[in-house]
C-alpha positions as CSV (number, residue, x, y, z in Angstrom):
1,M,178.4,-27.9,42.2
2,S,175.8,-25.2,42.4
3,T,175.8,-22.4,45.0
4,L,172.7,-23.9,46.7
5,A,174.3,-27.4,46.8
6,K,177.6,-26.1,48.3
7,T,175.6,-24.1,50.9
8,I,173.4,-27.0,51.9
9,V,176.4,-29.4,52.2
10,L,178.5,-27.0,54.3
11,L,175.5,-26.0,56.5
12,T,174.7,-29.7,57.0
13,I,178.2,-30.5,58.1
14,S,178.1,-27.4,60.3
15,N,174.8,-28.4,61.9
16,V,176.1,-31.9,62.7
17,F,178.9,-30.3,64.8
18,M,176.6,-27.6,66.2
19,T,174.1,-30.2,67.3
20,F,176.8,-32.2,69.1
21,A,178.2,-29.0,70.7
22,W,174.8,-28.0,72.0
23,Y,173.3,-31.3,73.1
24,A,175.7,-34.2,73.3
25,H,177.0,-33.1,76.7
26,L,173.5,-33.8,78.1
27,K,174.2,-37.5,77.5
28,D,177.9,-37.9,77.6
29,L,179.0,-35.3,80.2
30,K,176.2,-35.4,82.7
31,S,178.5,-36.3,85.6
32,K,181.1,-33.6,84.7
33,P,181.0,-30.0,85.9
34,W,179.2,-27.6,83.5
35,M,182.4,-25.7,82.8
36,I,184.0,-28.9,81.4
37,A,181.0,-29.4,79.2
38,A,181.1,-25.8,78.1
39,L,184.8,-26.0,77.2
40,I,184.3,-29.2,75.2
41,S,181.2,-27.7,73.5
42,W,183.2,-24.6,72.5
43,G,185.9,-26.8,71.0
44,I,183.2,-28.6,68.9
45,A,181.6,-25.2,68.0
46,L,184.9,-24.0,66.6
47,V,184.8,-26.8,64.1
48,E,181.2,-25.9,63.4
49,Y,182.2,-22.3,62.5
50,I,184.8,-23.6,60.1
51,F,182.0,-24.9,57.9
52,Q,179.2,-22.4,58.8
53,V,181.1,-19.2,57.9
54,P,182.0,-20.3,54.4
55,A,178.5,-21.7,53.9
56,N,176.9,-18.4,54.6
57,R,179.5,-16.5,52.5
58,I,178.9,-18.8,49.6
59,G,175.2,-18.8,50.1
60,N,175.0,-15.0,50.4
61,T,176.2,-14.7,46.8
62,A,172.9,-16.1,45.6
63,F,170.5,-15.8,48.5
64,S,169.4,-13.1,51.0
65,V,170.2,-13.4,54.7
66,P,166.5,-14.3,55.5
67,K,166.7,-17.1,52.9
68,L,169.9,-18.4,54.4
69,K,168.5,-18.3,57.9
70,I,165.4,-20.3,56.9
71,L,167.6,-22.8,55.0
72,Q,169.8,-23.2,58.0
73,E,166.8,-23.8,60.3
74,I,165.4,-26.5,58.1
75,I,168.8,-28.2,57.9
76,S,169.2,-27.8,61.6
77,L,165.9,-29.7,62.2
78,T,166.8,-32.3,59.6
79,V,170.0,-33.0,61.5
80,F,168.5,-32.6,65.0
81,V,165.5,-35.0,64.7
82,P,167.6,-38.1,63.9
83,F,170.2,-37.0,66.5
84,A,167.5,-36.6,69.2
85,V,165.8,-39.9,68.3
86,L,168.9,-42.1,67.6
87,Y,171.6,-40.6,69.9
88,L,169.6,-39.0,72.8
89,K,166.8,-41.7,72.6
90,Q,164.0,-39.0,72.6
91,D,160.5,-39.9,71.5
92,V,158.9,-38.2,68.5
93,K,155.5,-36.6,69.2
94,L,152.7,-35.7,66.9
95,G,153.1,-32.0,67.7
96,Y,156.6,-32.1,66.4
97,L,155.3,-33.1,63.0
98,G,152.9,-30.1,63.0
99,A,155.8,-27.8,63.9
100,G,157.8,-29.3,61.1
101,F,155.0,-28.5,58.6
102,C,155.0,-24.9,59.9
103,I,158.7,-24.6,59.2
104,L,158.2,-26.0,55.7
105,G,155.6,-23.3,55.2
106,A,158.2,-20.7,56.2
107,V,160.6,-22.2,53.6
108,Y,157.8,-21.9,51.0
109,F,157.1,-18.3,51.8
110,V,160.7,-17.2,51.9
111,F,161.7,-19.0,48.7
112,R,158.6,-18.3,46.6
113,S,159.1,-16.4,43.5
114,L,157.0,-13.4,44.5
115,N,159.2,-10.4,45.2
116,V,157.0,-8.1,47.3
117,R,159.1,-5.4,48.9
118,Y,156.5,-4.1,51.4
119,L,153.2,-5.4,52.6
120,Q,150.6,-2.8,51.8
């Protein structure tokens, strides 16, 4: 499996756990005190880090930190949108689509083959 594929798989798994840690309590633990929600979220986040740290270490052997961050953001939104729609029952709005295209533009600019060190 390529470095990119390993990084994407691990970051995707990490983001599934991260999304649940950050947002599932808004649906499932609304009636519980915030401290209970925080402790449960921290437990889920621990599992997230078990995948995220190796993903970034593996990815950093082939990609710069900015490339890893942009990759993580696009994976995060790829995981978050179905989660928000299917699990949290949120509506998708047209503006979200525009924001998604802006993020795809960021991916293009970070991963394009030009290697310009400084803007002049």
